[in-house]
C-alpha positions as a Markdown table, in Angstrom:
| # | Residue | x | y | z |
|---|---|---|---|---|
| 1 | Met | 22.0 | -85.7 | 51.4 |
| 2 | Pro | 24.7 | -86.4 | 48.9 |
| 3 | Asp | 26.4 | -83.5 | 47.2 |
| 4 | Gln | 25.3 | -83.0 | 43.5 |
| 5 | Pro | 27.8 | -81.9 | 40.9 |
| 6 | Phe | 27.9 | -78.1 | 39.9 |
| 7 | Val | 27.5 | -77.9 | 36.1 |
| 8 | Val | 28.4 | -74.8 | 34.2 |
| 9 | Asn | 26.7 | -74.3 | 30.8 |
| 10 | Asp | 28.5 | -72.2 | 28.3 |
| 11 | Arg | 25.7 | -69.9 | 26.7 |
| 12 | Arg | 28.0 | -67.9 | 24.5 |
| 13 | Lys | 26.9 | -67.8 | 20.9 |
| 14 | Phe | 30.3 | -67.1 | 19.4 |
| 15 | Thr | 33.7 | -68.7 | 19.8 |
| 16 | Ser | 36.9 | -66.9 | 20.6 |
| 17 | Glu | 37.6 | -66.5 | 16.9 |
| 18 | Gly | 34.2 | -64.7 | 16.4 |
| 19 | Glu | 32.4 | -67.6 | 14.7 |
| 20 | Leu | 28.9 | -68.7 | 15.6 |
| 21 | Arg | 28.9 | -71.9 | 17.7 |
| 22 | Pro | 26.9 | -74.8 | 16.1 |
| 23 | Asp | 25.4 | -75.8 | 19.5 |
| 24 | Ala | 24.3 | -72.3 | 20.4 |
| 25 | Ala | 20.6 | -72.0 | 21.3 |
| 26 | Pro | 18.7 | -69.8 | 18.9 |
| 27 | Ser | 17.8 | -66.3 | 20.2 |
| 28 | Glu | 14.2 | -65.7 | 21.3 |
| 29 | Pro | 12.6 | -63.0 | 19.3 |
| 30 | Lys | 11.9 | -59.8 | 21.3 |
| 31 | Pro | 8.3 | -58.5 | 21.3 |
| 32 | Val | 7.8 | -55.4 | 19.2 |
| 33 | Arg | 6.9 | -52.3 | 21.2 |
| 34 | Asn | 4.2 | -50.1 | 19.6 |
| 35 | Asp | 4.2 | -46.9 | 21.7 |
| 36 | Ser | 2.2 | -45.0 | 19.1 |
| 37 | Pro | -1.4 | -45.9 | 18.6 |
| 38 | Val | -1.3 | -44.7 | 14.9 |
| 39 | Glu | 1.0 | -46.5 | 12.5 |
| 40 | Ser | 2.8 | -44.4 | 10.0 |
| 41 | Ser | 4.2 | -45.6 | 6.7 |
| 42 | Ala | 5.7 | -42.2 | 5.7 |
| 43 | Gly | 9.1 | -43.0 | 7.2 |
| 44 | Pro | 10.9 | -42.7 | 10.6 |
| 45 | Ala | 9.2 | -40.7 | 13.3 |
| 46 | Thr | 10.4 | -37.2 | 13.8 |
| 47 | Glu | 10.0 | -34.8 | 16.8 |
| 48 | Ala | 6.8 | -32.7 | 16.5 |
| 49 | Gly | 7.6 | -29.1 | 15.6 |
| 50 | Pro | 5.4 | -26.0 | 15.6 |
| 51 | Arg | 2.4 | -26.1 | 13.5 |
| 52 | Leu | 0.6 | -23.2 | 11.7 |
| 53 | Val | -3.0 | -23.1 | 12.9 |
| 54 | His | -5.5 | -21.9 | 10.4 |
| 55 | Thr | -8.6 | -20.3 | 11.9 |
| 56 | Glu | -11.6 | -20.1 | 9.6 |
| 57 | Thr | -14.3 | -17.6 | 10.0 |
| 58 | Pro | -17.9 | -18.1 | 9.0 |
| 59 | Gly | -17.3 | -16.0 | 5.9 |
| 60 | Gly | -14.3 | -18.0 | 4.9 |
| 61 | Pro | -10.6 | -17.8 | 5.5 |
| 62 | Ser | -9.2 | -14.4 | 6.1 |
| 63 | Ser | -5.7 | -13.0 | 6.4 |
| 64 | Thr | -4.1 | -9.7 | 6.0 |
| 65 | Gly | -3.2 | -9.2 | 2.3 |
| 66 | Gly | -4.9 | -12.5 | 1.4 |
| 67 | Ser | -7.8 | -13.3 | -0.8 |
| 68 | Thr | -11.1 | -15.0 | -0.5 |
| 69 | Ala | -13.0 | -17.1 | -3.1 |
| 70 | Gly | -16.4 | -15.9 | -4.0 |
| 71 | Gln | -18.9 | -16.8 | -6.7 |
| 72 | Gly | -17.3 | -14.3 | -9.1 |
| 73 | Gly | -13.7 | -15.5 | -8.5 |
| 74 | Val | -11.0 | -14.4 | -6.2 |
| 75 | Thr | -11.6 | -11.2 | -4.0 |
| 76 | Ser | -8.8 | -9.5 | -2.3 |
| 77 | Ala | -9.0 | -8.7 | 1.5 |
| 78 | Asp | -9.4 | -5.0 | 0.8 |
| 79 | Glu | -12.4 | -5.6 | -1.5 |
| 80 | Ala | -14.0 | -7.9 | 1.1 |
| 81 | Gln | -13.7 | -5.3 | 3.8 |
| 82 | Ala | -15.0 | -2.5 | 1.6 |
| 83 | Pro | -18.4 | -1.0 | 2.4 |
| 84 | Pro | -21.3 | -2.1 | 0.2 |
| 85 | Pro | -21.8 | 0.1 | -2.9 |
| 86 | Leu | -24.2 | 3.0 | -2.7 |
| 87 | Thr | -27.6 | 2.7 | -4.2 |
| 88 | Ala | -28.9 | 5.2 | -6.8 |
| 89 | Glu | -31.4 | 6.5 | -4.2 |
| 90 | Gln | -28.7 | 7.2 | -1.7 |
| 91 | Ser | -26.6 | 9.1 | -4.3 |
| 92 | Gln | -29.6 | 11.1 | -5.4 |
| 93 | Gln | -30.5 | 12.1 | -1.9 |
| 94 | Ala | -26.9 | 13.3 | -1.1 |
| 95 | Ser | -26.9 | 15.3 | -4.4 |
| 96 | Thr | -30.2 | 16.9 | -3.6 |
| 97 | Ala | -29.3 | 17.8 | -0.1 |
| 98 | Tyr | -26.0 | 19.3 | -1.3 |
| 99 | Thr | -27.6 | 21.4 | -4.0 |
| 100 | Ala | -30.2 | 22.8 | -1.5 |
| 101 | Thr | -27.5 | 23.7 | 1.0 |
| 102 | Val | -25.4 | 25.5 | -1.7 |
| 103 | Asp | -28.5 | 27.5 | -2.8 |
| 104 | Arg | -29.2 | 28.6 | 0.8 |
| 105 | Leu | -25.5 | 29.6 | 1.2 |
| 106 | Asp | -25.5 | 31.6 | -2.0 |
| 107 | Thr | -28.7 | 33.3 | -0.9 |
| 108 | Ala | -27.2 | 34.3 | 2.4 |
| 109 | Ile | -24.1 | 35.6 | 0.8 |
| 110 | Arg | -25.9 | 37.8 | -1.7 |
| 111 | Ala | -28.2 | 39.1 | 1.1 |
| 112 | Ser | -25.2 | 40.3 | 3.1 |
| 113 | Asn | -23.5 | 41.7 | 0.1 |
| 114 | Pro | -26.2 | 43.0 | -2.5 |
| 115 | Ala | -23.5 | 44.4 | -4.8 |
| 116 | Met | -21.9 | 40.9 | -5.3 |
| 117 | Gly | -23.0 | 39.2 | -8.4 |
| 118 | Pro | -23.8 | 35.4 | -8.8 |
| 119 | Ile | -21.1 | 33.1 | -7.8 |
| 120 | Pro | -19.9 | 31.4 | -11.1 |
| 121 | Glu | -20.4 | 27.7 | -11.4 |
| 122 | Met | -17.4 | 25.3 | -11.4 |
| 123 | Thr | -16.4 | 24.3 | -14.9 |
| 124 | Phe | -13.5 | 22.3 | -16.3 |
| 125 | Glu | -11.7 | 25.4 | -17.3 |
| 126 | Arg | -12.0 | 26.9 | -13.9 |
| 127 | Leu | -10.8 | 23.7 | -12.4 |
| 128 | Val | -7.7 | 23.6 | -14.5 |
| 129 | Gln | -7.0 | 27.4 | -13.9 |
| 130 | Ser | -7.3 | 26.9 | -10.1 |
| 131 | Ile | -4.8 | 24.1 | -10.0 |
| 132 | Tyr | -2.5 | 26.0 | -12.4 |
| 133 | Met | -2.5 | 29.2 | -10.2 |
| 134 | Gln | -2.0 | 27.1 | -7.0 |
| 135 | Thr | 1.1 | 25.4 | -8.6 |
| 136 | Leu | 2.5 | 28.9 | -9.5 |
| 137 | Met | 2.2 | 30.0 | -6.0 |
| 138 | Gln | 3.8 | 26.8 | -4.7 |
| 139 | Leu | 6.7 | 27.4 | -7.1 |
| 140 | Gly | 7.1 | 30.9 | -5.9 |
| 141 | Met | 6.3 | 32.3 | -9.2 |
| 142 | Ala | 3.2 | 34.2 | -8.2 |
| 143 | Gly | 2.8 | 36.5 | -5.1 |
| 144 | Glu | 3.5 | 39.9 | -3.8 |
| 145 | Pro | 6.3 | 41.7 | -5.8 |
| 146 | Glu | 8.2 | 42.8 | -2.8 |
| 147 | Ser | 8.1 | 39.6 | -0.9 |
| 148 | Thr | 10.7 | 36.8 | -1.0 |
| 149 | Pro | 9.4 | 33.9 | -3.0 |
| 150 | Gln | 8.6 | 30.8 | -0.9 |
| 151 | Val | 8.9 | 27.5 | -2.8 |
| 152 | Asp | 7.0 | 24.4 | -1.8 |
| 153 | Leu | 8.4 | 21.8 | -4.1 |
| 154 | Leu | 6.5 | 18.8 | -2.7 |
| 155 | Gly | 3.1 | 20.7 | -2.9 |
| 156 | Ala | 3.9 | 21.8 | -6.5 |
| 157 | Arg | 4.7 | 18.3 | -7.4 |
| 158 | Ser | 1.5 | 17.0 | -5.9 |
| 159 | Ser | -0.5 | 19.7 | -7.8 |
| 160 | Ile | 1.2 | 18.8 | -11.2 |
| 161 | Asp | 0.6 | 15.1 | -10.6 |
| 162 | Met | -3.0 | 15.8 | -9.8 |
| 163 | Leu | -3.7 | 17.7 | -13.0 |
| 164 | Gly | -1.8 | 14.8 | -14.9 |
| 165 | Ile | -4.2 | 12.3 | -13.4 |
| 166 | Ile | -7.1 | 14.4 | -14.5 |
| 167 | Glu | -5.7 | 14.5 | -18.0 |
| 168 | Gln | -5.4 | 10.8 | -18.1 |
| 169 | Lys | -8.8 | 10.0 | -16.7 |
| 170 | Thr | -10.6 | 12.5 | -18.9 |
| 171 | Lys | -8.8 | 11.6 | -22.2 |
| 172 | Gly | -11.3 | 11.1 | -25.0 |
| 173 | Asn | -14.0 | 12.9 | -23.1 |
| 174 | Leu | -12.9 | 16.5 | -23.5 |
| 175 | Ser | -13.6 | 19.1 | -26.2 |
| 176 | Glu | -10.7 | 20.4 | -28.4 |
| 177 | Ser | -10.4 | 23.6 | -26.4 |
| 178 | Glu | -10.4 | 21.8 | -23.1 |
| 179 | Thr | -7.7 | 19.4 | -24.4 |
| 180 | Lys | -5.5 | 22.3 | -25.5 |
| 181 | Leu | -6.0 | 24.1 | -22.1 |
| 182 | Ile | -5.0 | 21.2 | -19.9 |
| 183 | Glu | -2.0 | 20.3 | -22.2 |
| 184 | Ala | -0.8 | 23.9 | -22.2 |
| 185 | Ala | -1.3 | 24.2 | -18.3 |
| 186 | Leu | 0.7 | 20.9 | -17.7 |
| 187 | Phe | 3.5 | 22.0 | -20.0 |
| 188 | Glu | 3.9 | 25.4 | -18.3 |
| 189 | Met | 3.7 | 23.9 | -14.8 |
| 190 | Arg | 6.3 | 21.2 | -15.5 |
| 191 | Met | 8.6 | 23.7 | -17.1 |
| 192 | Gly | 8.2 | 26.0 | -14.1 |
| 193 | Phe | 9.0 | 23.1 | -11.8 |
| 194 | Leu | 12.2 | 22.3 | -13.7 |
| 195 | Glu | 13.2 | 25.9 | -13.8 |
| 196 | Ile | 12.9 | 26.4 | -10.0 |
| 197 | Thr | 14.5 | 23.0 | -9.1 |
| 198 | Gln | 17.6 | 23.9 | -11.3 |
| 199 | Ala | 17.8 | 27.4 | -9.8 |
| 200 | Leu | 17.7 | 26.0 | -6.3 |
| 201 | Ala | 20.4 | 23.4 | -7.3 |
| 202 | Arg | 22.7 | 26.1 | -8.6 |
| 203 | Gln | 22.1 | 28.3 | -5.5 |
| 204 | Ala | 22.9 | 25.4 | -3.3 |
| 205 | Ala | 26.1 | 24.6 | -5.3 |
| 206 | Ser | 27.4 | 28.2 | -5.3 |
| 207 | Arg | 26.8 | 28.9 | -1.6 |
| 208 | Gln | 27.6 | 32.5 | -2.3 |
| 209 | Pro | 25.7 | 35.6 | -1.0 |
| 210 | Asn | 23.8 | 37.7 | -3.5 |
| 211 | Pro | 25.5 | 40.9 | -4.5 |
| 212 | Pro | 24.3 | 44.1 | -2.9 |
| 213 | Gly | 21.2 | 45.5 | -4.6 |
| 214 | Thr | 20.0 | 42.3 | -6.1 |
| 215 | Pro | 16.6 | 40.8 | -5.0 |
| 216 | Pro | 16.9 | 37.6 | -3.0 |
| 217 | Gly | 16.4 | 34.3 | -4.8 |
| 218 | Pro | 13.6 | 31.8 | -4.0 |
| 219 | Ser | 13.9 | 29.8 | -0.8 |
| 220 | Ile | 12.5 | 26.4 | -0.3 |
| 221 | Val | 9.7 | 25.8 | 2.2 |
| 222 | Arg | 10.6 | 22.9 | 4.6 |
């Protein structure tokens, strides 16, 4: 069998100068790989990151501090979790049962102590006076003469703020005498609070013991 010549074909597409050779065969197009079954036109693919999963309940979306949409508009989460409002019948039943219990208690007290008169009913004046006296005791301005005054500033502040809220919520619904009473009580309570706090501040700044024979000053309750 005669030997056949060995032919070497130059398949390079560019010359040594970097120019495209005129006799170079055109490149075959490569098939396009489509690894994803869903085409996206939003841009280049990015790595999948963590996603926020929203769980919906039958009553609608719920989250702490969020809101839910109802027929009347947007309802806060606290309102959505609130118990249903009481009916007029329920309120009336509770009031009737309370009144009957109080009557039985008063009857038992008067039976055990015949000399005791009827227990006075609660009025707006008695309510204001009760909070007023409680505040004076918390400020150390009411108590036994020989005892060392005990000051509860936080309790006094709560009592003063409580009466202040009562004044705001009842404004326009009080008589002239009731308005003067609560205004005078709040004025004296606030001035007493300022007096005690300033006295305690001076006492803390001086850090000096009381001279012999002088009564001890007020002390704060912790």
